[in-house]
N, C-alpha and C positions, 0 to 999 in steps of 0.2 A: 396381665390377663384379666379381662373384665367380662362380665355377663353382660350380654348385650340388652336383653330387656329390662334388667334392672338398671343399667347406665341410662337408658331412654327415659324410663319412669323417674329416676331421681333428678334428671335434668329438668323434666317437665314439673316436678314438684317444687324444686330450688325456684324456678322461675315465679310460679304461683306463689309460694311462701314470701319471696323478697320483692316482687312486683318489679321485676328487671324489664327497663323499658329495651327491649332488644327485638331482631327479627331472625329466626331460624330456618336456615334453608337447608333441605334434605336432598340429597342427591341420591338418585334412583339408579345408579348405574351398576356397574358389574361388582364393585367392591360392597355395595348397600346388600346386594343380594347374597353377597356369601356372608356376610354379618347376620343377616336375617334367618339362613339356612342353619347357621352354626350355633351350638350352645354357648360355646366359649371362643372369645375371639381375643387378638391382639388389635391394638389400636393403630390404624395406618396413619402414616407420617403424610404431611401436606400435600408432598408429591405424588403419593399413590391416591389419596383420596381427601375430598374437602366436603364430607358427608354432613359436618356440623359447621355452620359459619354464623357467627354472631355479629351482626351490626349494631353498635351503639350509637346512639342519638348522640349529635355534638350540640344539643341545646345548651345555652349558657348556664340555665338553672341546674340542669342535671349534672354539668360538670362541676358547677360549685357545690352540689350535693355530695357528689363522689369525692371530692378533695377533703371535704369536712369529714366525712364518713371515714375515709383512710386515716386522716390526722390523729382521729381518736382511737384508732386500733393499733397506733404504733407505740411501743413503750416509750416511757419519757425516761431522760437520761438520769434524773436525781433519783426517782421512785423506783425505776426498773419495771414499773406496771403501767399499762396502757389506761388512759382515762376511762374508755369503756368499761373495762375490768374493774375500776374502783367504783364504778356508779352501779353497774349491773351485777358485781359478783361472778362474772364467768368470762370466759375469752369470745371475743367477736367472732361470729360466723357469717361470713359472706356467703354468696351463689357458689363461688369457686370452691371455698372449704366445705360446704355441705356436699357437694357433688364430689368431691374426693374422698369425704367420709362415706357417702353411700356406695362408691365404688369398691372400696377397700371393706366394705362391711362393718365399719366402726359404729355407723348410725344406720336405724331402720326407718323406712318410709313412715311417717307419723297415720296411724288409722283412727286414733281416738285417744283420750285422756289415759296416760300410762300411771298417773298418780294423783293423789288428792291435793286439795290446796292447800291443806295443813301441812302435809310433807313437803310440798313443794316450799312453802315460807322458811320452814326450818332449814333445807337446804340452802336457800338463797341466804340466808342468816350467817350460816357457816361459812358459806363461800365469801360473803361480804368482810367477816372476821379475819378469814385467812388473807385475803388481799390486803385488808389493812395492815397486817403485820409484816408481810413481806415488804410493802411500800415503806413502813416506819424502819424496817432493818436496812433497807437498801437507801433511805434517806440520810440515815445516819453515817453509814460508810462512805456514801458519796459526799457529803457536806464534808467530812472530814479531809478527804482528798481533796477536794476543791479549796478548803482552806490552806492546806498545805502548798498548793500549788499557786496560788494567789499570793502567800507570805514568803515565796523564794525571792522575788524582785521588788515588794513594796517595802517602802520607809513611813515610819511613823510620822504623823503630824501633830502638832500641838500648838495652841493659839491660846493667847492671854486676852482678858477683857480689856477692850479699847484697842487691840489691834486692828490695823487696816488690811482688808484681804479683798481678793478677786473672786469673783462667783461664777461658775459654769453653768449657763444657762442657754435654751434653744435659740437658734438664731432666727429674728423675725424675717429674715428674707428666704429662709430655705428650711424646711420641717426635717430635714435629717442632718443638720449641722449644728453645733453647739459652740458658742464663742464666750470668751471671758470677759465679763462685764465688771465694772466697780470703778473708784474702790468703795466699799463699803465697811462697816464697823461692826467688830464681835461685840455684842451686848452682855452674853450671858452663856454658861455652859450648862446645857439642858441634860444631856446625857453624855455617856464616857466618849462617844465618837460623834457628837452632834452639838451644834452651835446654833444659839440665836443670833443672827445677823440682822442689823438695821441697813436698809436700803438706801440709795442715794434720795428717793423720794419721801422717806420718813417710815415707810412700812417695814414691818419685821418678819422674817421668815426663819423656820427652823431648817438648817442643812446639814447634810452628811460631811464629815471632813474630806471625803474624797471629790467633792465639788468645790472645795477651797482651797486656795493658794494665796502664799504671803503677797502683798502689795509693797513694792519697793519704789517710792516717788524716785522721779529723775529731776537731776539738778540742771537747770537751765544755764545759769550763769555764776560766775563767783566774782563778788566785789572785793577789792584791794583796798585797804585803809592804811596810810602810812602814819608814822608816829608824829609828822609834823602836823596832821590834820587835827587840829583842835576842836572844831566845830561839832565833832562826833561826842565829845565828851571823854571820860575816863574809858581807856580800853581794858577789858578782862580776857584774860588768857586761860586757855583750859588746862587743867593739870597734866603734868608731864608733858608739857611742851614748852620749849625754851624759847624765850622771846629773840627775835632776829630783827636787827637794826637795817633797814634798807637804805642804802647811799646812791643817790641819783648823780651821775656826772655826765655833764653835756659836753658832747664832742665840738 
């Protein structure tokens, strides 16, 4: 149940305050006459009446601004608070939100300054502090949850100085793909999970362990040396490997 005159004034006020680029079409049919004559009315459905029709511009600039504005109003997964509230210390109020508050009587149509500048700044500081506390609590809880979820299937990696590794780097042919390049050599351990790696061109970069993987060189061929081949000098055998004499028989 809505008050007709208040709804109409609230709609105009919200458009003036928020600079909505829209066109309002008023139907002067039977339904609008009934709304005008009655003090309290029920909002008709679209099939019954189309007394208010807003045509939004499809200009690219306006669409970009609307998308950016809506993204700033959505609560973040980590903090649980929208970026708008963290910056301004209050919940965002768009044209539809203001119109709903006017209709429900939660907000009065502004006619002048309701409070002093000093009082406004004190309330703003209090709201910013409350938003910061809420964001800090939500961040601690969500970080712990994300860490436990990540550690369910992750395995620890450790490298020593001198190890050869492969590096996960963005592809030069496609900006959304990553490729493993290398080999590179581990030079130093800078932090518990970061290593200083020397690239093939001699430059060094500090990389996280998630972007590194061990490099295993491929053996292309194996050479066989017989005991009778004295040109290679004395043969040295690896420990715990028994010497095997190879006897060649001709068919």
